[in-house]
C-alpha positions in Angstrom: -7.3 -19.1 42.4 -4.7 -19.2 39.7 -4.1 -15.9 37.8 -5.1 -15.8 34.1 -2.4 -14.9 31.6 -1.5 -14.2 27.9 1.6 -15.8 26.3 3.4 -14.1 23.7 5.2 -16.7 21.4 8.4 -15.1 19.7 9.5 -16.5 16.5 10.6 -14.1 13.7 10.4 -11.2 15.9 13.1 -11.2 18.4 12.7 -7.6 19.8 10.7 -5.8 22.7 10.2 -2.8 20.8 7.9 -2.2 17.6 6.6 -5.6 17.7 2.7 -5.9 16.4 1.9 -9.2 18.2 3.6 -8.2 21.4 1.8 -4.7 21.6 -1.6 -6.4 21.3 -0.6 -9.0 23.9 0.4 -6.3 26.4 -2.9 -4.5 25.7 -5.1 -7.7 26.0 -5.7 -7.1 29.9 -3.6 -10.1 31.4 0.0 -10.2 32.4 1.9 -11.4 29.4 4.6 -14.3 29.7 7.1 -13.9 27.0 7.9 -17.6 25.2 10.5 -18.7 22.8 10.6 -22.3 21.6 13.8 -23.9 20.3 11.7 -26.3 18.0 13.1 -29.8 17.8 11.6 -30.4 14.3 13.7 -27.5 12.8 16.9 -28.2 14.8 16.9 -31.8 13.8 17.3 -30.6 10.3 20.5 -28.5 11.0 23.4 -30.3 9.3 26.0 -28.9 11.6 26.3 -29.0 15.4 28.1 -25.6 14.9 25.3 -23.4 13.4 26.0 -19.6 13.4 22.3 -18.9 13.0 21.4 -20.7 16.2 24.2 -18.9 17.9 22.7 -15.7 16.8 19.2 -16.4 18.2 20.6 -17.7 21.5 22.7 -14.6 21.8 19.7 -12.5 21.0 17.5 -14.4 23.6 20.2 -13.8 26.3 20.1 -10.0 25.6 16.3 -10.0 25.7 16.2 -11.9 28.8 18.5 -9.4 30.4 16.2 -6.6 29.5 13.2 -8.6 30.6 14.7 -9.5 34.0 15.6 -5.8 34.5 11.8 -5.2 34.3 11.0 -8.0 36.7 10.0 -10.2 34.1 11.4 -13.2 32.2 11.4 -14.9 28.9 10.1 -18.7 29.4 12.7 -20.5 26.7 11.5 -24.1 26.2 13.0 -27.0 23.9 10.7 -29.4 22.2 8.0 -29.4 19.6 5.7 -26.7 19.8 2.6 -28.7 20.6 4.4 -30.5 23.4 5.6 -27.3 24.9 2.2 -25.5 25.0 0.8 -28.7 26.7 3.5 -28.2 29.4 2.4 -24.5 29.7 -1.2 -25.2 30.0 -0.4 -27.5 33.0 1.6 -24.9 34.6 -0.5 -21.7 33.8 -4.1 -20.8 33.2 -3.6 -19.3 29.8 -6.4 -17.1 28.4 -4.9 -16.4 25.0 -1.6 -16.9 22.9 -0.3 -13.9 20.7 2.1 -14.2 18.1 3.0 -12.7 14.7 2.4 -14.3 11.3 5.0 -16.6 9.7 4.2 -17.5 6.0 6.4 -20.6 5.3 4.8 -23.8 4.7 6.1 -25.6 7.7 5.3 -22.5 9.8 1.5 -22.7 8.6 1.3 -26.3 9.5 2.8 -25.9 12.8 0.6 -22.9 13.7 -2.6 -24.7 12.5 -1.8 -27.6 14.7 -1.1 -25.3 17.9 -4.2 -23.2 17.2 -6.5 -26.4 16.9 -5.0 -27.7 20.2 -5.6 -24.5 22.1 -9.2 -24.1 20.6 -9.8 -27.5 22.2 -8.8 -26.0 25.5 -11.0 -22.8 24.7 -7.9 -20.7 24.3 -7.7 -18.3 21.4 -4.6 -17.8 19.3 -4.3 -14.2 17.7 -1.9 -13.6 15.0 -0.7 -10.3 13.5 1.2 -8.9 10.6 4.8 -7.8 11.6 7.8 -9.2 9.5 6.7 -7.2 6.5 5.1 -3.9 5.3 2.6 -5.6 3.0 1.5 -9.2 3.1 -0.6 -11.9 1.3 -3.3 -10.0 -0.6 -2.2 -6.5 0.1 -0.3 -5.8 -3.0 -2.3 -7.4 -6.0 -3.0 -6.5 -9.6 -6.0 -4.1 -10.2 -7.7 -6.8 -12.0 -7.1 -9.1 -9.0 -4.5 -11.9 -8.5 -1.0 -11.9 -7.4 1.9 -10.1 -9.3 4.3 -12.6 -10.9 6.9 -9.9 -12.2 8.7 -7.6 -9.8 8.6 -4.5 -11.9 4.8 -3.7 -11.5 4.7 -5.2 -8.1 7.6 -3.0 -6.9 5.6 0.1 -8.5 2.5 -0.8 -6.5 4.3 -1.6 -3.4 5.9 1.8 -3.6 2.6 3.8 -4.4 0.9 2.0 -1.5 3.6 2.7 1.2 2.8 5.6 3.6 3.3 6.7 7.1 0.4 4.6 8.4 1.9 1.4 7.3 5.2 2.4 9.0 3.8 3.6 12.3 5.8 1.9 15.1 3.8 0.0 17.8 4.7 1.6 21.0 5.4 -1.5 23.0 7.4 0.2 25.7 4.1 2.0 27.1 2.8 -1.4 28.2 5.9 -3.1 29.6 4.3 -2.9 33.0 1.8 -5.5 31.7 4.7 -8.2 31.5 4.3 -11.0 34.0 6.3 -10.3 37.1 8.1 -13.6 37.7 11.6 -14.9 39.0 14.2 -15.1 36.1 13.9 -18.6 34.3 17.2 -20.0 32.8 17.8 -19.8 29.1 19.1 -23.3 28.0 22.8 -23.3 26.7 23.7 -24.3 23.3 25.2 -27.6 24.7 21.9 -28.3 26.4 20.4 -27.9 23.0 22.8 -30.5 21.7 25.0 -27.8 19.7 28.2 -26.1 20.1 29.3 -22.3 19.9 29.5 -20.8 16.6 30.6 -17.3 16.4 28.5 -15.4 13.8 30.1 -12.1 13.4 26.7 -10.3 12.7 26.9 -6.4 13.0 24.5 -4.7 15.5 20.8 -4.1 14.2 21.5 -0.7 13.3 21.2 0.8 9.7 24.5 2.8 8.9 22.9 5.9 7.2 25.9 6.8 5.5 26.0 3.5 3.8 22.3 3.5 3.2 22.8 7.1 1.6 25.3 5.8 -1.0 23.8 2.2 -1.3 22.8 2.6 -5.0 26.6 3.4 -5.9 28.1 0.9 -3.5 26.1 -2.3 -3.5 27.5 -4.0 -6.1 31.1 -3.9 -5.2 32.1 -6.7 -3.0 35.5 -5.4 -1.9 33.9 -2.6 0.4 31.2 -2.6 3.0 28.7 -1.1 0.8 25.6 -3.0 1.9 23.6 -2.8 5.2 24.6 -6.4 6.3 20.9 -6.3 7.9 19.7 -9.4 6.3 20.0 -11.5 9.3 18.2 -8.8 11.6 15.3 -8.9 9.0 15.4 -12.7 9.0 15.1 -13.0 12.8 13.1 -9.9 13.4 15.9 -8.2 15.6 15.1 -5.0 13.6 11.5 -3.8 12.8 10.9 -3.7 9.0 8.8 -0.7 9.6 11.4 1.2 11.0 13.9 0.0 8.2 11.6 0.9 5.4 11.0 4.5 6.9 14.8 5.1 6.8 15.2 3.7 3.4 12.4 5.8 2.3 14.2 9.0 3.5 17.6 7.9 2.3 17.8 5.9 -0.5 15.2 4.5 -3.0 17.4 1.6 -4.3 17.7 0.3 -0.7 13.8 0.7 -0.3 13.4 -1.2 -3.4 15.4 -4.1 -2.2 12.9 -4.3 0.7 10.1 -4.5 -1.8 11.9 -7.4 -3.5 12.1 -9.2 -0.3 8.2 -8.8 0.1 7.7 -9.7 -3.6 9.4 -13.2 -3.1 7.2 -13.8 0.2 4.1 -13.1 -1.8 5.4 -15.5 -4.6 6.0 -18.3 -1.8 2.6 -17.5 -0.3 0.5 -17.5 -3.5 2.6 -20.3 -5.5 3.9 -22.7 -2.6 4.9 -25.2 -5.4 7.9 -23.2 -5.8 9.4 -24.9 -2.6 10.3 -28.0 -4.3 9.7 -27.1 -8.1 10.2 -24.4 -10.9 7.9 -21.5 -10.7 7.7 -21.8 -14.5 6.9 -25.4 -14.5 8.1 -26.4 -17.8 11.7 -25.7 -16.7 11.1 -28.8 -14.6 12.0 -30.6 -17.9 15.5 -29.3 -18.1 18.0 -32.4 -17.9 20.7 -31.4 -15.4 24.1 -32.9 -15.5 24.5 -32.9 -11.7 28.0 -33.9 -11.6 28.7 -34.3 -7.9 32.6 -33.8 -8.2 31.9 -30.6 -9.9 29.3 -29.6 -7.1 32.1 -30.3 -4.4 34.4 -28.0 -6.2 31.8 -25.5 -6.6 30.9 -25.9 -2.6 34.6 -25.7 -1.5 35.7 -22.9 -3.8 38.0 -24.6 -6.2 36.4 -24.0 -9.6 39.3 -22.1 -11.2 37.2 -18.9 -11.5 38.5 -16.6 -8.5 35.3 -14.6 -8.2 33.3 -17.8 -7.9 35.8 -19.3 -5.4 35.9 -16.2 -3.4 32.2 -16.1 -2.9 32.2 -19.5 -1.8 34.9 -19.3 0.7 33.5 -16.2 1.9 30.2 -18.1 2.7 31.9 -21.3 4.1 34.1 -19.2 6.5 31.6 -16.4 7.6 27.9 -17.2 6.7 27.8 -14.3 4.6 28.1 -14.0 0.7 27.9 -10.4 -1.0 24.8 -10.0 -2.9 26.3 -9.6 -6.4 28.5 -12.5 -5.8 25.7 -14.6 -5.0 24.2 -13.9 -8.4 27.6 -14.7 -10.1 28.2 -18.2 -8.2 24.4 -19.1 -8.7 24.6 -18.6 -12.4 27.9 -20.5 -12.6 26.4 -23.5 -11.0 23.2 -23.4 -13.0 24.4 -22.4 -16.3 27.9 -23.2 -16.7 27.8 -26.5 -14.7 24.2 -27.4 -15.5 23.7 -28.5 -11.9 20.0 -28.4 -10.5 19.3 -24.9 -8.9 17.9 -27.0 -6.0 21.3 -28.2 -5.2 22.6 -24.7 -4.7 19.6 -23.5 -3.0 19.9 -26.3 -0.4 23.7 -25.6 0.0 23.0 -21.8 0.6 20.1 -22.8 3.2 22.6 -24.6 5.2 25.3 -21.9 5.1 23.7 -18.6 5.0 23.4 -16.5 8.2 20.6 -14.5 6.7 18.9 -17.8 5.1 15.2 -16.9 4.2 13.2 -19.5 2.3 11.4 -16.9 0.2 14.3 -15.0 -0.8 16.8 -17.7 -1.1 14.3 -19.7 -3.3 13.3 -16.6 -5.4 16.9 -15.6 -6.0 18.1 -19.3 -7.1 15.1 -19.5 -9.4 15.9 -16.0 -10.9 19.5 -17.1 -11.5 18.4 -20.5 -13.1 15.9 -18.6 -15.3 13.0 -20.7 -14.1 11.6 -18.1 -11.7 9.4 -15.2 -11.7 11.4 -12.9 -14.0 10.7 -11.4 -17.4 14.4 -12.0 -18.7 14.9 -15.2 -20.7 16.9 -18.1 -19.8 19.8 -17.5 -22.0 21.2 -14.6 -19.6 24.5 -16.4 -18.5 26.6 -14.3 -16.2 30.4 -14.2 -17.6 32.6 -14.7 -14.4 35.5 -12.9 -15.8 33.5 -9.8 -17.2 31.6 -9.7 -13.9 35.1 -9.4 -12.0 36.5 -6.8 -14.4 33.1 -4.8 -13.7 32.7 -5.3 -10.0 36.1 -6.1 -8.6 38.5 -4.6 -11.3 41.3 -4.0 -8.6 40.9 -7.8 -7.7 40.7 -6.7 -3.8 37.8 -9.1 -3.0 39.6 -12.0 -4.9 42.9 -11.3 -3.1 41.1 -11.4 0.3 39.5 -14.8 -0.2 41.5 -16.4 -3.0 45.2 -15.3 -2.2 46.8 -18.0 -4.3 44.7 -17.2 -7.5 48.0 -16.2 -9.2 50.1 -19.3 -7.9 50.4 -22.8 -9.9 48.8 -24.4 -7.2 45.4 -22.5 -8.2 43.4 -24.9 -10.3 42.8 -24.2 -14.0 39.0 -23.4 -14.8 37.0 -26.4 -14.4 34.8 -25.5 -17.6 35.7 -23.0 -20.6 32.9 -20.4 -19.9 32.1 -19.9 -23.7 31.7 -23.6 -24.4 29.6 -24.1 -21.2 27.3 -21.3 -22.3 26.6 -22.9 -25.5 26.0 -26.2 -24.1 23.6 -24.6 -21.5 21.5 -22.8 -24.0 21.3 -26.2 -26.1 20.2 -28.1 -23.0 17.6 -25.4 -21.8 16.4 -25.3 -25.4 15.7 -28.9 -25.6 14.1 -29.3 -22.1 11.5 -26.3 -23.0 11.0 -27.7 -26.4 9.9 -31.1 -24.8 6.9 -29.5 -23.3 5.5 -27.9 -26.4 
């Protein structure tokens, strides 16, 4: 008689410790088969055969597999659509239940609904749990009901609600003996998935406490390592957000606030899914963008003539990372100085960022464009020269990424900032007047 098993489906939670869904799967009573699916519907959208994020995921899975094999178990890594992969699994195994963690993005919702319905037809339950956030969905709401649409009151409520209960780790390691004992299964190579190696340069998933302690003083200086560089680990769940929030609460309130921002944008995406394709403030969809393709190409390649902008874009193109302060500067330049649709910039970041996360990327681009959930008016326009003087006064960051900035070969500024600012305010004013 075939043995009943449970399946734990890894997605944005690539770790074997403090993992909510894995904990509940291991406590379910049946041996647990760990599963990861390289979803062809997601892979087909990747524009480059050398994708640093895919390399990061693959490297992480190889490490996890090594740990599982040492415990006599194995990850089952599949390649296909989730529905097809589960159909194959149901043929090979007697599955009693599938466990996984919540994923809040629109495609994930559709995917999970499809898989859950298919499993339900076969009498198999699908259990999902909160894991990638401290607070989700309706857990941080206005006293009168409804979601917050401005960060400051949301952040205040988020911090007030935070306590040890929400940060308590799940003791997964106590139940490792419930992993399905089986011979090691192969992890498909990147070549078998249709991709090539792409070194990602991500740091280990460990918070540098010295950097964290001084985060409020160093986070805006792009020339130094003054940020945690843990964005990619939060994105793919190679670090527990509960652990990180507990450390941030102890070390630095500004760092803790950044985690609240992350969950604020997730809340916005959940409650206002129209932001995926349109402005949060819908009247901003009436702005008439210039959308000059030649100027966009210069921005993409770091040839704008503004060294701080070009440094950021070159850092992104080469490493898959861009310093957070510089992200704001380049986004303001694209949307305000060049009057190019924020969705163009958002899509470029989505293709390049190692730590790309739909909710944060979308929220930050809309913030920069002035059309998102922010109390500041649209006429906030970053001056690249003043930003340089304030945050890279010694030009160390610029020298690293734009070494030719003092040479005659370096391009002249593609726009005069003061004139571009006046043009921007006029276009925004006209676009907003059109809906009144």
